C-alpha positions in Angstrom: -0.1 0.1 0.2 1.3 3.4 -0.7 2.7 4.6 2.2 1.0 8.5 1.8 -2.2 6.7 2.9 -0.8 5.7 6.5 0.7 8.6 7.1 -2.9 10.0 7.4 -4.5 7.0 8.8 -3.6 5.3 12.1 -2.0 -3.7 -19.3 -1.2 -1.1 -22.4 -4.7 0.4 -21.3 -3.2 1.0 -18.1 -0.9 3.0 -19.1 -2.4 4.9 -22.2 -2.5 8.9 -21.7 -6.4 8.8 -21.3 -9.2 6.8 -21.8 -12.0 6.3 -24.7 -14.6 8.7 -23.2 -14.6 11.9 -24.8 -13.2 15.2 -23.4 -16.8 16.7 -23.3 -18.6 13.6 -21.2 -19.5 14.2 -17.1 -19.0 10.6 -15.9 -20.2 9.8 -12.4 -16.8 9.0 -10.3 -17.0 6.5 -7.6 -13.7 6.1 -5.2 -12.4 3.6 -2.5 -9.7 4.3 0.1 -6.1 4.3 -0.5 -6.4 5.2 -3.9 -5.9 8.8 -5.1 -7.3 11.2 -8.3 -6.3 15.0 -9.0 -8.6 17.7 -10.7 -9.3 20.9 -10.9 -12.6 22.3 -8.3 -16.0 23.2 -10.3 -18.4 23.5 -8.3 -20.4 22.1 -5.5 -23.8 21.1 -5.4 -26.5 19.8 -3.2 -30.2 17.7 -4.5 -33.0 15.8 -3.2 -33.1 12.3 -4.5 -35.4 8.9 -3.8 -32.1 8.1 -1.8 -31.9 11.1 0.6 -30.1 14.3 -0.1 -26.6 14.3 -1.7 -23.6 16.1 -1.9 -22.4 16.9 -5.7 -18.9 18.0 -6.3 -17.0 18.7 -9.7 -13.7 18.3 -11.0 -12.0 19.2 -14.2 -9.5 17.8 -15.7 -9.3 14.5 -13.5 -6.8 12.0 -13.5 -5.2 9.1 -12.1 -2.1 9.4 -9.4 -2.9 5.9 -7.8 -5.0 3.1 -7.9 -7.1 1.4 -10.9 -9.6 3.2 -12.8 -12.8 1.1 -13.8 -15.3 1.6 -16.1 -19.0 -0.5 -14.0 -20.6 -2.8 -17.2 -23.7 -3.2 -17.6 -26.5 -6.1 -17.8 -25.9 -5.3 -21.9 -21.9 -5.1 -21.1 -21.5 -2.4 -22.5 -20.2 1.2 -20.0 -23.1 2.6 -17.7 -21.4 5.9 -17.3 -19.8 5.2 -13.5 -16.6 4.9 -13.1 -14.4 3.8 -10.2 -11.1 4.2 -8.2 -9.7 1.3 -6.6 -6.8 1.2 -4.4 -4.1 -1.7 -5.4 -4.9 -3.3 -2.5 -8.7 -5.0 -4.2 -6.9 -5.8 -7.3 -5.8 -9.6 -7.6 -2.0 -8.5 -7.7 1.1 -8.6 -5.5 1.4 -6.0 -3.7 5.2 -5.7 -3.9 7.9 -3.6 -5.2 7.6 -4.9 -8.6 4.4 -4.0 -8.9 3.3 -2.3 -12.3 0.4 -0.3 -13.8 0.1 -3.4 -16.2 -0.6 -5.9 -13.9 -4.1 -4.7 -13.3 -6.6 -6.8 -14.4 -8.7 -5.7 -17.6 -12.1 -7.2 -16.3 -12.6 -7.3 -12.2 -15.8 -8.4 -10.3 -16.6 -7.3 -6.9 -19.8 -8.2 -4.5 -21.4 -5.4 -2.5 -24.3 -6.5 -0.4 -25.0 -9.0 -2.2 -25.1 -7.6 -5.7 -22.0 -8.4 -8.2 -20.9 -5.6 -11.0 -18.6 -6.2 -13.4 -15.7 -3.7 -14.3 -13.5 -3.6 -17.2 -10.4 -1.3 -17.1 -9.7 2.4 -18.1 -6.0 3.4 -16.5 -4.4 2.3 -13.8 -1.1 4.0 -12.0 1.2 2.8 -9.3 2.7 6.1 -7.5 5.2 5.3 -5.4 6.8 3.3 -8.9 6.3 6.3 -11.1 4.2 3.7 -13.1 3.5 5.5 -15.5 5.7 9.0 -15.1 2.8 11.2 -15.1 -1.0 10.9 -13.2 -3.1 8.9 -16.2 -6.1 11.4 -18.0 -9.3 10.3 -17.5 -10.6 12.3 -20.1 -13.4 13.5 -19.1 -15.3 16.0 -16.4 -16.0 13.9 -13.1 -18.9 14.3 -10.5 -18.5 12.8 -6.8 -22.3 11.8 -5.0 -21.6 11.9 -1.4 -24.8 11.1 0.6 -24.8 7.7 2.9 -27.5 4.8 4.1 -29.7 5.8 7.0 -28.0 8.7 7.4 -24.6 10.7 5.7 -21.4 9.1 5.7 -18.4 10.5 7.3 -16.7 11.4 3.8 -20.5 13.2 2.9 -20.2 15.6 5.7 -16.4 16.1 5.6 -16.9 17.2 2.4 -19.3 19.2 2.6 -18.0 21.0 5.4 -14.4 21.3 3.6 -15.8 22.2 -0.1 -18.6 24.8 0.6 -18.5 28.4 2.0 -20.6 27.8 5.2 -18.6 24.9 6.6 -20.3 23.3 9.2 -23.5 25.1 9.0 -24.0 23.2 5.6 -24.8 20.4 8.1 -28.5 20.4 9.6 -28.9 17.2 10.7 -26.2 14.3 11.3 -28.6 11.4 11.9 -31.0 12.3 8.6 -30.2 11.2 5.2 -33.1 13.3 4.2 -32.1 16.2 6.0 -28.8 16.6 6.7 -27.8 19.0 4.5 -29.3 23.0 3.3 -29.6 21.8 -0.2 -31.1 25.2 -1.0 -28.1 27.1 -0.1 -24.8 25.5 -0.9 -21.9 27.5 -2.3 -18.7 26.6 -3.1 -15.8 28.4 -1.0 -14.6 30.6 -3.7 -10.7 30.3 -2.3 -11.3 26.7 -3.7 -12.2 27.2 -7.4 -10.3 26.6 -10.3 -7.6 25.1 -8.1 -6.2 21.9 -8.6 -6.3 18.9 -6.0 -5.3 15.4 -4.5 -8.4 14.1 -3.4 -8.2 10.2 -1.4 -9.7 8.7 1.4 -8.1 6.8 4.4 -9.7 4.6 7.1 -9.7 5.8 10.7 -10.3 4.2 14.0 -13.3 5.8 15.9 -14.2 4.8 19.5 -17.1 1.9 18.0 -15.8 2.0 14.8 -13.7 2.8 11.8 -14.7 5.2 9.3 -13.8 7.1 6.0 -11.7 11.0 6.4 -11.3 12.3 2.9 -8.4 14.2 2.4 -7.9 16.9 0.3 -3.9 17.9 -0.7 -3.6 21.1 -2.6 -1.5 20.2 -5.8 1.1 23.5 -6.1 1.5 24.2 -2.0 1.4 20.6 -1.1 -0.7 21.9 1.9 -4.1 19.8 3.4 -7.4 22.4 2.5 -9.0 21.9 6.5 -12.4 22.2 6.9 -14.5 25.7 5.8 -14.9 28.2 9.0 -17.9 29.9 10.3 -17.8 33.1 9.1 -19.5 34.6 12.7 -16.5 32.3 13.8 -13.1 34.0 11.4 -13.9 38.0 11.5 -12.3 40.4 13.2 -15.3 42.1 15.1 -15.4 38.8 17.5 -11.7 39.5 18.6 -12.3 42.8 18.9 -15.9 42.3 21.4 -14.0 40.2 23.1 -10.8 42.7 24.2 -13.1 45.4 24.4 -15.2 43.3 26.8 -12.1 42.5 28.7 -10.6 45.9 29.2 -14.0 47.5 30.2 -14.2 45.3 33.3 -11.1 46.3 34.4 -8.1 43.8 34.1 -6.7 45.3 30.7 -6.3 42.4 29.3 -6.2 41.1 25.5 -6.9 38.2 24.0 -4.0 36.6 24.4 -4.2 37.1 28.9 -8.0 36.2 28.7 -8.4 33.9 31.1 -8.4 30.0 30.8 -11.5 28.5 30.0 -13.2 31.8 30.0 -12.6 32.9 26.2 -14.6 32.2 23.1 -14.4 29.5 20.7 -12.1 30.1 17.8 -12.6 28.5 14.9 -10.1 25.5 14.6 -11.5 24.5 18.3 -15.0 24.8 16.6 -13.5 23.0 13.6 -12.7 20.2 16.1 -15.7 19.5 18.4 -17.3 19.1 14.7 -14.6 16.4 13.5 -15.6 14.6 17.0 -19.4 14.7 17.0 -19.5 13.6 13.3 -17.2 10.5 13.4 -19.2 10.3 17.3 -16.3 10.4 19.4 -17.2 10.3 23.1 -14.4 8.4 24.9 -13.1 11.6 27.0 -9.3 10.6 27.0 -9.2 9.7 23.6 -10.4 13.2 22.8 -8.2 15.0 24.9 -5.1 13.0 23.0 -6.7 14.2 19.9 -7.0 17.5 20.9 -4.1 17.7 23.0 -2.1 16.3 19.5 -3.5 18.2 17.3 -3.0 21.7 18.6 0.7 20.6 19.9 1.5 20.0 15.9 2.5 22.6 14.2 0.9 22.0 11.1 -2.7 22.3 12.2 -4.4 25.7 12.9 -5.6 24.8 16.1 -2.9 26.2 18.9 -2.5 25.4 22.4 -3.6 28.7 23.4 -7.3 28.6 21.7 -7.4 25.4 23.8 -6.8 27.4 26.8 -9.0 29.9 26.3 -12.0 27.5 25.4 -11.2 25.1 27.8 -11.1 21.6 28.0 -13.9 21.1 30.1 -15.9 23.3 28.1 -15.0 21.4 24.8 -15.7 18.6 26.0 -19.3 19.8 26.9 -19.9 20.6 23.2 -19.0 17.4 22.1 -20.4 15.1 25.0 -23.1 17.3 26.4 
C-alpha cells in the first residue's frame, strides 16, 4: 500500500495517456479508500433524491494519481457511465516493489451487499513507482455524489464542510439522510474554485467503529485543505468585542491574556468539536489526546492558546453534552 495513506490514517490500456471517453463527457465517479485522483475543483451542489439528500462535487481535468480506474458495465455488457477508482490492495496482484500499472486486470468484479458488479479497465497508475511517470488522464469531467444510507456518511459530511462556504453550518441533521444538508443554500468556497487538488480517503479508527476520512491536498502548495470556517468565527469583530469586554472590566487584558476557559471558541476549536461530533467520538480520554496532539502539531491551525482560551471542560461539554 502507498505509504502516504498510512501517514494520514492510524495492461497497455493501463498506460494510455487517457481513456476513450470524450472530452465533453461527464462521468459519475466513485472512489474507495487508498486510491488518489487529481482534479480542478469546479463546483459543488446538493440534491434531494429518492434515496435522500446527496452532495455533488465536480472536478475538471481529472487524472488518476494512484490506483486502478474501472468503468462499470451494465447488464448488456456496455459501460453504464459510472467509473470507479479502486486501490491496488483490492486487485488480484502482488503488492511488492515489482508492482506495475500493467498488472491491473482487464476485467474485475466485486460483490457489494449481495450484488455483483463487473468493471473493465480504463487506466492504472502506481504512484510510488511513478508508473507511468505522470498521472493518467481520465478524459472527462467527473462528479462525485456523496450521500449515505440511513444517515450521511462521514465522507459526505466532511467533503461538504471542506468545499462549501458555509463549512459546518452546511450540516442540518447528522443523523437524517433526508435532511442532513442545506441543499438550497450551497455555495463553493471561492478560494478553492479552479484550484487543483489531490483527493483520497483513508480509514481511521473511532471509539466504536472505523470510518473513512477524506484528505484534500493542494497540488501546488502541498498543504492539506481544512474544514471551512464559520463566517462568525473568523471575523475580526468577534475578537474586538472580546478584547473590549476585557478592557471594560478593568483587567486591561487582551485576547492573549484572557482567563483559561473563559474565552470564545476560535474557528479551529469549533472544527475539532464538529469533527468529533461527526464521527461519534465519545471517549473523553481519546478526545483529549487527539485535542492535545493536534494543538501540539505546528502543521494544524489549532493551537494550545486556543484550547486554553476555550477550556478543555467546555470543549468536552460541547462534544459529549
